[in-house]
N, C-alpha and C positions, 0 to 999 in steps of 0.2 A: 251524331245521331240524326237521322232524317225522319221527318214526319211522313206517315203513309196517307195517301189520299184515298177517297172512297173506291176508286176503281181497283187500286192495288189490294185493298182490304177484301173486296168482293172476289177478286181473282184468287187470293189466298184461301178464302172461305170455301170456294168451289174446289180447290185442289186438296185442302186438308180440312174437311168438315168436322172430323172428330176433335180437332183442337179447340174449336170455338163452341162446341156443344157443352152445356153444363151437365154434370152428372145428376143422377136422381137424388142423391143426398144433398147436393148444392141447391137444387130446386126446392126441395121439401123440408129442409133443415129447420127453418123457423116455424112453419105450421106444426111439424112433428114435435118440436120442443114445447110449443105452447100447449098442444094437446096432452103431452106427457105431464107437464106441470099441472094442468087442470085436473087430470086423473089422480095425480098425487095428492092435490089438495082435497079432492072429494074423498079419497081413501082415508086421509088423516082426519077429516071431519067425521067420518063414520067410525073409525077405529077408536078415537078418543071421545066420542059421543059429545062433541062440542055443542051441538044444538040442544040436546037434553040438559047438559050441564048449565048452559046459559039460561034455559027456561026454568029450571028448578033451583037456581041459585038463590041464596038468602042475601039479597042486596042491601039489607039493613045493616049488616056488619061488614060489608065490603070495604067501607072507608076505614074502619079500624084495622083490618088486615093490611090494607095498603099503607097506612101510617106506620104500623109495626114493621112492615117490610122495608120501608124507606129509611126508618130511623134505627135499624138493627145495627148494633155494635157488638163486637166481640170483646168481652172483658175477660182477661185471663184470671184464673184463680190460683193464688199462691198459698200453699200450705207450709207454714213455718213451724219447725219443731220447737220444743220448749228450750232447748239449749242454743237456739239461734242459728 
């Protein structure tokens, strides 16, 4: 495998310009993805009313809810008949 020098690369670029051109999607993929993600976050913020929920939350009991959520255990209930 041989390395190309600058002159050979320029010659190939002049002969086949379409090969070295990046497509529209390759050029704008990252900005498009970031914009789409930002719009998605804004939609979710609006749809779930996150701002209103955070502003009207009762923060006095938030610690209790968090403690209950963290320490939640599933305890099975067994019903044993009289005859065992």
